[in-house]
C-alpha positions in Angstrom: 117.2 61.5 27.4 114.9 62.3 30.2 113.7 66.2 30.9 115.4 68.0 33.5 112.1 67.7 35.6 112.2 64.0 35.8 116.1 63.5 37.1 116.5 62.9 41.1 119.4 63.2 42.9 120.3 60.2 44.8 118.3 60.0 48.0 115.5 62.5 46.6 112.6 61.1 45.8 110.0 63.2 43.6 106.5 62.7 41.7 105.0 64.0 39.1 101.7 65.6 39.7 99.6 62.8 38.2 101.3 60.6 41.3 99.5 62.7 43.9 96.1 62.4 45.1 95.7 66.1 46.0 93.5 67.4 48.8 90.4 69.1 47.3 88.4 71.5 48.4 84.5 70.9 48.9 82.2 72.7 46.4 80.6 74.4 49.1 84.1 75.8 50.6 84.5 79.7 50.7 87.7 80.8 48.9 90.3 82.0 51.6 91.9 85.4 50.7 95.2 85.6 49.5 97.2 87.8 52.1 100.2 90.3 52.0 102.1 91.3 55.0 105.5 92.4 56.3 107.2 90.0 58.4 110.2 91.2 60.6 113.1 89.4 61.7 113.2 90.4 65.1 109.8 88.9 66.0 107.3 86.2 65.7 105.0 87.4 62.3 102.0 84.7 62.7 99.4 85.0 59.7 96.1 82.8 59.5 93.9 82.5 56.0 90.7 82.1 56.8 87.6 80.4 54.9 85.0 83.4 54.6 82.2 81.6 56.3 79.9 82.3 59.3 82.6 80.8 61.7 86.1 81.9 60.1 87.0 78.7 59.6 91.1 78.2 59.6 92.4 77.3 55.8 96.3 78.0 56.8 98.2 79.2 59.6 101.9 80.1 58.7 104.7 81.0 61.7 107.7 82.8 61.0 109.9 82.2 63.9 112.4 84.8 65.0 115.6 85.4 62.9 113.5 82.9 60.0 114.4 85.5 56.7 118.0 84.8 56.0 118.7 86.8 52.2 116.6 88.3 49.8 117.8 88.2 46.3 121.4 86.7 47.7 121.7 90.0 50.1 122.0 89.0 53.9 119.0 89.9 55.9 119.8 91.2 59.5 117.8 91.1 62.7 116.2 94.3 62.2 115.1 93.8 58.5 111.5 92.9 57.1 110.5 91.5 53.7 107.0 91.7 52.1 105.3 88.4 51.8 102.5 87.0 49.9 100.6 83.9 50.7 98.2 83.0 47.7 95.8 79.8 48.3 95.8 77.1 45.7 92.3 77.3 44.1 90.4 74.4 44.7 92.4 72.5 47.1 94.8 72.8 49.8 97.8 74.3 48.7 99.6 77.5 48.8 102.3 79.6 46.7 104.6 81.4 49.0 106.6 84.8 47.8 108.8 86.5 46.9 110.9 83.8 44.9 114.3 85.7 45.8 113.9 84.9 49.6 115.6 82.4 51.4 114.7 81.1 55.2 117.2 80.4 58.1 117.8 76.9 58.0 117.8 76.7 61.8 114.2 79.0 61.9 112.0 77.8 58.8 108.1 79.0 59.3 105.8 76.5 59.6 102.5 76.0 58.0 99.7 74.2 58.9 96.4 73.7 56.8 93.7 72.2 58.7 91.0 70.6 56.2 87.9 69.7 59.1 85.2 72.3 57.5 86.1 72.2 53.9 88.4 69.2 53.4 86.7 66.6 50.2 88.8 63.5 51.7 85.7 61.5 49.8 88.4 61.6 47.1 89.9 58.7 48.6 86.8 56.6 47.8 88.2 54.3 45.1 91.7 55.0 45.6 94.4 52.6 47.1 93.7 54.0 50.5 90.4 52.2 50.5 89.1 54.8 53.3 88.9 58.4 53.9 90.7 58.1 57.0 93.4 56.0 55.7 93.7 59.1 53.1 94.2 61.6 55.9 96.6 59.9 57.5 98.7 59.8 54.7 98.3 63.1 53.6 101.7 65.7 53.8 102.9 69.0 52.5 104.6 69.0 49.1 106.7 71.2 47.6 106.9 71.8 44.0 111.0 71.6 43.0 110.1 71.9 39.2 107.1 72.6 37.2 104.7 69.4 37.9 107.6 67.6 40.0 106.9 67.8 43.8 108.6 66.3 46.7 107.5 65.5 50.1 108.2 68.2 52.8 110.1 66.4 55.4 108.9 65.6 58.9 105.4 67.2 57.2 102.3 64.8 58.3 98.9 64.9 59.6 98.5 65.9 63.0 95.6 64.2 63.8 93.2 67.0 64.3 91.8 67.3 60.4 95.1 69.2 59.6 98.5 68.7 58.0 101.4 70.4 59.4 104.9 71.0 57.8 108.2 73.6 57.7 108.9 75.8 54.3 112.2 75.3 53.3 111.8 77.8 50.4 109.4 80.0 48.8 107.3 78.4 46.6 104.2 76.3 45.7 103.1 73.6 48.6 100.1 71.6 48.6 98.6 68.8 50.8 98.2 65.5 49.4 99.4 61.9 49.4 100.7 60.0 46.9 98.4 57.8 44.6 
């Protein structure tokens, strides 16, 4: 019998980690720091995580629109509420864990995330892959959300933006990666 992580709902596609070609950071990439901050429901909150280099190269930008906070631990959040949010970058690659886990985002005002890999994305990982070239690999990149340990679902509507970046919406707190299917 299959483990729960191996089950898919009808119309839902998940892949195991081994079936994803995850975008790594180059070996020279400075670490982007973890950020903890308050998101206010009555105004836009934007947080940028930067590489600690001479140019402050952008790693990730997350934008929380007005009204993006729906509930915290099942309790409804109103327009004057705020929640302390943490963005923890994925070591060695392009990804982030968003917390707290008990937070739910409003369906009509979900946060957006944009990962920029122009300075430190190692797209040479595509060499020898089914993509044939780093450009083809970059164009196939999207955001993936970890639905259960080791199982990932592509974030609906996420895609390569054409500017050495991948963008998409965050449906829930949890772990997100920039990757393409192998």
